[in-house]
N, C-alpha and C positions, 0 to 999 in steps of 0.2 A: 274510561280510556286506560288501557294497560300500557305500562312502560316496558320497553324491551329489556330483557335481562342483561344484555351487554352494556346497557347504560346505567344500570343500578350501581355497580361498583364505582365507576368514575364519579357519579354524583355524590355518593356517600363519602368518597375520599376527599372530594373538594369541600364538602360541608365540614368534615372533620378538620381539615387544614385551616379553614376559615374560622372555626370556633375554638381551635386550640389556643391556650394562653401563650402569649409571647414571652412572658417572664421578664419584661422590661418595665421600668417605671414610666410614669407619664412624661417626665422630662426626656428620658431616653427614647420613648416612642415618638415624641415630637421632633427630636433630633434626627431619628431615622427617617421620619416622614419627609424631611427636606430633600432626601436623596431621590424621591419620586415626584418632586414638585415640578409641574410644567406651567403653573400659573405665575409667571414672572411679573413683578410689580411695576416694571417700567418697560417702555418700548426698547427693544434690543436692536433696532435699525441703526441707532447712533453708536459709534465706537466707544464713546465715553459713558454709555448708559450704565448705571449701577447694577442692573440686572445681568450684565455680561459677566461671564466667568473668565476673568483675565488673570493669568498666573504670571507673576513676576519673579525673575531670578537674576542674580548678579554673580560674577566671577572676576576676582581681581588678584593679580600677582604683582607685588611691588617690593622695593627695597626700602628699609627704614634704618634710622640711626641706631636703634636699640630694639631688638625683637621682643624682649621680655616686657619692656615698658609699653610698647605699642600693643602687645597682646593684652596686657592688663587694662589699658584704656579702652580697647575695643570690647572686651568682655563686660566691663562696667557700663559702657554705653548701651550694649544690647540688653543687659539686665534692666537698665533704667527705663527702657521703652517697652518693658514687659515682653521681651523676646526670650528665646531659649538658645542655649549653647549646646548644640547637638553633639559636637565633637571639638576637642581642642588638644592638639599635640605639639610638643616642642622638642627638637633634638638638634644635635650638632653633626654636621657632615665633615668628617676628618679628612683632610687632603694629604697630610704628610706628618710623620713622626720621626724625629732624628735625635740621637744621643751623641753629645760631643763632650770631650774631656773638660773638666772644670777645676778639679784639684787632685791631690794624690789619691784620695779614696772616694771621690764623688764624680758624678756626671751631671751635665745640664741637658734636660730633656726639653726639646722644642716641638710643639705640636701646633700645626696650622689647621684651623677649623672654620666653618661657616655656620652660624646659628640660623635655624629655619623653624618655621611654625606653620601648621595647617589648621584651619578652623572651618567648621560647617555650622552656620548660624541660621536660626529661624527667627525672622524679624517681622513684626506687623507690617503689612504692605504699605501703609501710609507713612511708616518711619524708615523705609528702606533708603530713600534718597539721603536722609540726614546721616544715617550710619555709614553709607558709602562716602559721603563728604568728610566725615570724621576721619576715616581711614586715609583717603587721598590727601588730606591736609597734613598727615604725619609722614607721608611717603617722600623719599628723596629721589626715587626713580620708579616709574611705573612700567613694568614689563608688558603687561596687557590688562585691559579692563573691558569686560563684556557685560552688557545689560540686555535682558530679554523680557519681552512682554508677549506671552502666548495666550491666544484666545481659545478657550475650550468650551465655549457656549454650545456649539452644535453637538459636541460629544456628550455633554451633560444632558441636552434635550433628547438625544437619541437613546440614551440609557433610560431616561424617565419615561419616554413614550413606550418603549418595549415593556417596561414593568407595569404600565397602565393598561396593557392589553387585557380585554375581558377574560375571565377565568374559563367561561364556557367555551370560547373559541379555542382555548388551549387544549381542551379535552377531546376535540374532534379528531385530531390525527391519531390518537391512541384509543378511540372509542371501540374500534373493532378488534382490539387485541385482548389478551387475557388480563386477569386482574393483576398479575405480576408485571406484565408489560406496562399497564397503566401506572402502577406504583413506581416503576423504574423511570418512566417518562416524567412523572410528577416530581420525583426527586431531582432529576437532571434539570428540569425547568426551574425548580426552587433554587438549586445551586447557582444557575446562571443569573437568576434575578438577584440573589444575594451578592454575587460578584459585581453586578452592575450597580447595586446600591453602595457597596464599599468603594467602587471606583468613583461614584459621584460624591461621596463623603470625602474622599481623598482630594478631589478637585476643589470642593468647598474649603477644605483645610489649606490647600495651596493658594487659594484666592486670598484668604485672610492673612496667611503667613508666608512671606517670600523667603526663598532659600538663598543664602549669601555664602559663597565659598571664597575663602581667603587663603593666600599663600604669602608668607612674609619671609624675608631674608635680609641679612645685613652684610656689610663688607667683611672680608676674611679677617679673622682674629688670630693672635698668637698666644698660646699658653706656655709659659716658661716656668719650669720648676727644677730644683736641685735635688737629685736622688743619689742614693748610695750606689757606688760602683760594685756590682755583684762579684766581679772577678777579684777585686781587692778585698772585699769583705769575706770571701770564702777561701782565700789563699792561706795555706798553712805557714807557721813561723819558720825562721831560718833553721833552728835546730831540728825541728820535725822534718823539714825537707832533706837535711843531711842524712838523718837516720833512714828516711825513706829511700834515698838514693843508694846508700850502702846495701840495704835489704834488697832493692831491685837488682843491683849489680850481682850480688851473691846468687839470687834466684836465676838470673840470666846465665851465670857460669855453670850452675848446677844443671840447668836445662840443656846447655851445650854438651856437657859431659855425658848426660843421659842419651842425648841424640847420637854422640859418637859411639857409645856402647851399643846402641840399637843398630848401627851400620857396620859392625865388626866384620861380617862376611865380605862386604864390598872392599873393606880396607885390606883384608888378607889377599883377596884376588888381585888388587892393585899392586901390592908388594910383590907377590909371586910373579906377576907379569913383568915388573920392573927388573927383578933378578934374572928372569929368563931372557929378557932383551939384552942385559949386560953380557951374559954368557955367549950369546950369539955374536955379539960384537967382538969378543975376545977370540973366538974361533976363526973369524974372518980375518 
């Protein structure tokens, strides 16, 4: 039985892809294999089944008595449960800055600010409730608190079933095309399968580690400090100011004299006009 020539290239390409080394260790291959697993160990008809891919997230914004202390406690708590601090920032939102006289050569600078902090935490799903409780116990006012439990079981199964489709069936749509068409189709299919595996691995990661977003703030604070009055510090002495005033007056006088010299034609015209006007008055 002879094999049609247009089927030779797809079959050889599929064999090459299947026999090509993956370059992964056994542990890595085992980890990647979980992305295509449809054999769930438990019945998923129950909402609390361990096989369900439930992703938990939490988002809290609250006021605390001291942002820095609460931030430190929360970070140590997350580290203690083998979590990860994905992001931690702290800054001051300045509301007003004003300088008022304090002494002959100094000012009092008053700055009103609000300390704030933002955290993104990755917490083991089983420890999320305890970490949230630790935060809310330190809060003096809770602006909002959101807990989500999203079920991604069906999305996970959809990606796994698509990747479990037989390789031979995938070759049929491109079997009548050229070798280049078949290779392009295989590359696109491989990229799509890889994207689905990565998406499933991301789901598994989110199942094991919940994302906890935190915003902390505290009541407005005042920072008061005494600073040098720049106007007083840079002002010249009395003798220097007298000499400067004399020099400035002499320069002004010389500038006026030069200006009058520049306008001599107009001055002559004005004088001649004045005398002409006087003579006309005498004749009348």
